[in-house]
C-alpha positions as CSV (number, residue, x, y, z in Angstrom):
1,M,0.0,0.0,0.0
2,T,1.2,3.6,-0.7
3,E,2.2,5.5,2.4
4,L,0.0,8.3,3.3
5,R,1.4,11.6,4.7
6,M,-0.4,14.6,6.1
7,H,-1.0,17.3,3.5
8,H,-3.9,19.5,4.8
9,V,-7.0,20.0,6.8
10,G,-9.8,21.6,4.8
11,V,-12.2,24.2,6.3
12,V,-15.1,25.5,4.3
13,V,-15.8,29.1,5.2
14,S,-18.5,31.7,4.2
15,D,-16.1,34.7,3.9
16,L,-12.5,33.8,2.7
17,D,-11.0,37.2,3.6
18,E,-12.5,37.1,7.1
19,A,-11.3,33.6,7.6
20,V,-7.8,34.3,6.3
21,S,-7.6,37.3,8.6
22,F,-8.5,35.1,11.6
23,Y,-6.0,32.2,10.8
24,R,-3.3,34.4,9.6
25,D,-3.6,37.5,12.1
26,T,-5.0,35.8,15.1
27,L,-3.3,32.5,15.0
28,G,-0.1,33.6,13.2
29,L,-0.2,31.1,10.2
30,P,1.5,32.5,7.1
31,V,-0.3,32.2,3.8
32,A,1.6,29.6,1.6
33,D,-0.6,29.7,-1.5
34,E,-3.9,31.2,-3.0
35,F,-5.8,29.9,-6.1
36,T,-9.1,29.3,-7.6
37,L,-10.5,26.1,-9.1
38,S,-13.5,25.8,-11.4
39,G,-14.5,23.6,-14.1
40,E,-15.4,19.9,-14.7
41,G,-12.4,18.6,-12.7
42,I,-13.3,20.1,-9.5
43,G,-17.1,19.7,-10.0
44,T,-16.6,16.1,-10.6
45,A,-14.3,15.7,-7.7
46,I,-16.6,17.0,-5.1
47,D,-19.8,16.1,-7.1
48,V,-21.2,19.8,-7.4
49,D,-21.8,20.8,-11.0
50,G,-20.5,24.3,-11.9
51,V,-18.8,24.9,-8.6
52,T,-16.0,27.4,-8.3
53,G,-13.8,27.4,-5.1
54,D,-11.4,30.1,-3.9
55,F,-8.7,28.5,-1.9
56,V,-6.1,29.8,0.6
57,H,-3.3,27.4,2.0
58,L,-1.9,28.5,5.4
59,D,1.4,26.8,6.7
60,A,0.7,25.1,9.9
61,G,4.2,23.7,10.3
62,G,4.0,20.1,9.0
63,G,0.7,20.4,7.2
64,L,-1.6,23.0,5.7
65,V,-4.8,24.6,6.7
66,E,-7.0,24.9,3.5
67,L,-9.6,27.5,3.6
68,V,-12.2,27.4,0.9
69,E,-15.1,29.6,-0.1
70,Y,-17.4,27.8,-2.6
71,D,-19.8,29.2,-5.1
72,P,-22.4,28.0,-5.0
73,A,-22.2,27.7,-1.2
74,G,-23.4,24.6,0.5
75,D,-25.9,24.3,3.4
76,D,-24.8,25.3,6.9
77,V,-24.1,22.2,8.8
78,A,-22.1,23.8,11.7
79,G,-22.7,21.9,14.9
80,D,-23.1,23.4,18.3
81,A,-20.8,20.8,20.0
82,V,-17.6,19.2,19.0
83,N,-19.0,15.7,20.0
84,Q,-21.7,15.7,17.3
85,L,-21.3,13.0,14.6
86,G,-19.6,14.6,11.6
87,A,-18.2,17.5,13.9
88,K,-14.7,18.6,12.8
89,H,-12.0,20.8,14.3
90,V,-8.5,21.9,13.4
91,G,-5.8,21.2,16.0
92,F,-2.6,23.0,16.7
93,T,0.2,22.6,19.3
94,V,1.9,25.2,21.3
95,D,4.7,25.1,23.9
96,D,2.8,27.1,26.5
97,I,-0.9,27.1,26.4
98,D,-1.4,29.5,29.3
99,E,0.7,32.1,27.4
100,F,-1.2,31.4,24.2
101,H,-4.6,31.7,25.9
102,E,-3.6,35.0,27.5
103,T,-2.6,36.5,24.2
104,L,-5.9,35.6,22.4
105,P,-7.6,38.8,21.1
106,G,-10.7,39.9,23.1
107,D,-13.0,38.9,20.2
108,V,-12.0,35.3,20.4
109,D,-14.2,33.6,23.0
110,P,-12.7,30.3,24.2
111,V,-15.2,27.5,25.2
112,S,-13.3,27.5,28.6
113,G,-9.8,28.3,29.8
114,P,-7.0,25.7,29.4
115,Q,-8.1,22.4,30.7
116,E,-5.7,19.6,31.7
117,I,-6.9,16.2,30.5
118,E,-6.1,12.6,31.6
119,T,-3.2,12.3,29.3
120,G,-1.4,15.2,31.0
121,A,-1.9,17.5,28.0
122,S,-3.7,20.8,28.4
123,I,-6.2,21.9,25.7
124,V,-8.4,24.9,24.9
125,F,-11.1,25.0,22.2
126,F,-12.6,28.2,20.5
127,R,-14.4,28.9,17.2
128,D,-13.3,30.7,14.0
129,P,-15.6,33.2,12.3
130,D,-17.8,30.5,10.8
131,G,-18.3,28.7,14.1
132,N,-15.7,25.8,13.2
133,F,-13.9,24.4,16.2
134,V,-10.2,25.3,16.7
135,E,-8.2,23.3,19.4
136,V,-4.9,24.2,20.7
137,V,-3.0,21.7,22.8
138,E,0.2,21.7,24.9
139,A,1.2,18.0,24.9
């Protein structure tokens, strides 16, 4: 079997500029690439006729966060809780979660403060502008 390696985690967003601002400016991820896909190839690949996608890849150190704004947009399926079936989140690691938590801008509302879990790691969850969960962990 061919060996798989991490490439990206995709996040569908409603406003690409706002999402890029959050992931770049709030979380400090540099933009690695920006592009638009349209036509039969992407439409067939994701099974949406006539779709266009504007993409931004952000470098997350060992993988990419892929932000995508589609036209036409799909239905809103954002969940209210991270434990719902099909719920998703993007996870990042830091050396000092308390320092990270203290430097979050005032408009970022964490689900709670950093919490130590059974493995000894500390985690904090918050949401991006579209309500997608973001996790930061200090292992």
